C-alpha positions as a printed NumPy array, in Angstrom:
array([[-13.221,  72.563,  16.636],
       [-14.507,  69.454,  15.105],
       [-17.343,  69.998,  17.426],
       [-18.996,  72.49 ,  15.63 ],
       [-19.27 ,  70.837,  13.052],
       [-22.016,  68.978,  14.431],
       [-25.195,  70.231,  14.25 ],
       [-26.971,  71.408,  17.608],
       [-30.156,  68.778,  16.705],
       [-27.687,  65.931,  17.781],
       [-28.302,  65.072,  21.525],
       [-27.007,  62.498,  23.684],
       [-23.17 ,  63.22 ,  23.061],
       [-22.769,  64.904,  26.215],
       [-21.626,  61.407,  27.511],
       [-18.59 ,  61.416,  25.036],
       [-15.234,  63.302,  26.961],
       [-16.163,  61.771,  29.972],
       [-16.63 ,  57.911,  28.449],
       [-13.339,  58.581,  26.445],
       [-11.105,  59.685,  29.144],
       [-12.439,  56.558,  31.481],
       [-11.007,  54.482,  28.03 ],
       [ -7.672,  56.464,  28.939],
       [ -7.285,  56.038,  32.283],
       [ -8.102,  52.449,  31.999],
       [ -6.121,  51.702,  28.761],
       [ -2.98 ,  53.165,  31.05 ],
       [ -4.253,  51.206,  33.632],
       [ -3.728,  48.151,  32.317],
       [ -0.088,  49.22 ,  31.455],
       [  0.763,  48.829,  34.944],
       [ -0.661,  45.993,  35.835],
       [  3.329,  44.888,  37.976],
       [  3.111,  48.453,  39.838],
       [ -0.196,  48.182,  40.993],
       [  1.114,  48.563,  44.437],
       [  2.675,  51.664,  42.986],
       [  0.409,  53.549,  41.115],
       [ -2.787,  52.84 ,  44.101],
       [ -0.914,  54.914,  46.801],
       [ -0.046,  57.183,  43.693],
       [ -3.539,  57.37 ,  43.199],
       [ -4.354,  57.505,  47.001],
       [ -2.059,  60.326,  47.594],
       [ -4.149,  62.453,  44.818],
       [ -6.991,  61.88 ,  46.055],
       [ -6.19 ,  63.085,  49.233],
       [ -4.699,  65.882,  48.566],
       [ -7.493,  66.388,  45.787],
       [-10.423,  66.2  ,  48.823],
       [ -7.963,  67.906,  51.284],
       [ -8.202,  71.559,  49.022],
       [-11.44 ,  71.265,  48.107],
       [-12.51 ,  70.859,  51.607],
       [-10.444,  73.252,  52.249],
       [-11.432,  76.193,  49.242],
       [-14.429,  74.831,  48.679],
       [-13.297,  75.506,  44.716],
       [-12.997,  73.193,  42.601],
       [ -9.895,  75.211,  39.713],
       [ -7.155,  74.393,  42.962],
       [ -8.394,  71.142,  43.882],
       [ -8.35 ,  69.781,  40.526],
       [ -4.966,  70.644,  39.831],
       [ -3.509,  70.508,  43.131],
       [ -4.311,  66.484,  42.641],
       [ -3.405,  66.306,  39.417],
       [  0.547,  67.921,  40.003],
       [  0.081,  65.573,  42.849],
       [ -0.442,  62.92 ,  40.783],
       [  2.148,  63.443,  37.635],
       [  4.61 ,  64.294,  40.275],
       [  4.635,  61.033,  41.92 ],
       [  4.038,  58.741,  39.015],
       [  7.389,  60.437,  37.714],
       [ 10.011,  60.733,  40.496],
       [  9.051,  58.758,  43.424],
       [  6.85 ,  56.096,  41.833],
       [  8.809,  56.125,  38.162],
       [ 10.144,  52.755,  37.128]])
């Protein structure tokens, strides 16, 4: 919405969404320093699901959705504080 206000002549903003999510992820990880082993296990499990789904279907959308769902489920149930 607000991005449409930026003129087309402005270049170099392609990295902005990636940078935003990187900063948000680093901030979230910094808040969970004491829970590093459970965080790593949840992330590795979600990564394994994402890679497995991508190797099986060769489609990014189910892979991303499956990995995200796995991580959210593990983080909110098994690894909840």
